[in-house]
N, C-alpha and C positions, 0 to 999 in steps of 0.2 A: 902291607899286610905281613911282610916278614918280621916286623917289630911285634906284632900281635902273637905270632907263633912263639918267639923268644919269650915274651911275658907269660904266655899260657904255660909253657913248659917250666918256667921258674915257678909259678904257682902251683902247678899240678905236683911238683916235686915235694911239696909241704904236706900232701895227703898221706895217709899210711900205705905201705906196699901191700895190704892185703887185698883180696878179691873185691871186697865191697868199698875200701879205699880207692882202688883204681876205678872202680865204677863212678864213685863221687867225684873224682878228679876230672873225669871226661864230661860228666853231665855239668859241673862246675864251669868249664871252660865254654861248653855249648850254651849255658844260661848267660854268661858275659857276652857272647857273641849275639845273642837274642836282644840284649840290652842295647847293643850297638847299631843293629840294623834300623835303618831311619824310619820305617813305618811302624815299627812295633813300639807301643807304649810299655811301661814297665809294670803293668797290671800282670800278675801271676797267671791269669788265663790266657792273655795274649803270648806271654813266654812260653807257655805251654803249646799252643797254636803254631808259634814260630818253630819250636824243636820237632814238632811232629811235620810240619808242611816243608819247611826248608831243609832240615837236617836229616828228615826220614827216622827220626827216633821214635819207635813205639814204645811209649811209656804210658802205663796206667795212671789215670788221673790222680787217684788216692796216693800212688807211691811218689808222684811228683810233688804234690803238696807236702807230703811227709818230708821228702828231700829239702825243700825250700824252707821248711820249719824246723829242720834238723839242728840239734845243738851239738852234733858230730863234726860240722864243719870246723876246720882248724883256724878259726879267725884270729887267734892269738898268734900264729905263725905268718898268716897270709898279710894282714895290715903291715907289719914292719917290711916285709918283702916288697909290698906296693909301693910304700913310701921311700924305700931305699933305691927303688928302680927309677925314681925321678931324678934325672942328671943334676940339676942345679934348682932346687925347688925354692930357694929364698931369694927375695929381692930386697936389698937394703935391710938385710937381717930379718925380714918379715916374711912369713908363709902366706902367700895370697891364693886362695882357692875359689875358683869360680864354678858355680853349678848353674845348670841349665835345664829345666824341665820342659823346653819348648818343642811342641810337636805341631801345632797349628796356630796361626796368627790369630791372636786375641785383642789386639789394638788397632786394627784397620780401620774400623769405624771411627775410633777417636782421632787417629792421625789424619784421616780425611776431613775430619771437621775442624781440626786445628789448622790446616793449611788453607 
């Protein structure tokens, strides 16, 4: 968990230091944590529910969806920070990225038929 704290602080520093920028940086960190929590799917409604249930954030539904669709998030600064935080991202001079949207088993019936 310590590495998450370091990463979140690094990313939060990219937001403006205004009152709204500070609020967005906090919400951004909580949204990232909501994605990481194992039972939460990445659907916006589940992220909102996670923010309210786990983190006790009282946020208006409309305001949350406005935040999620905001063009004010500093993605041009966040992406380089994220990529530069990976210690040795290349293998044989190639970048390998693995994406997993696994939440529940979808192949159990197929696997049991193969065996």
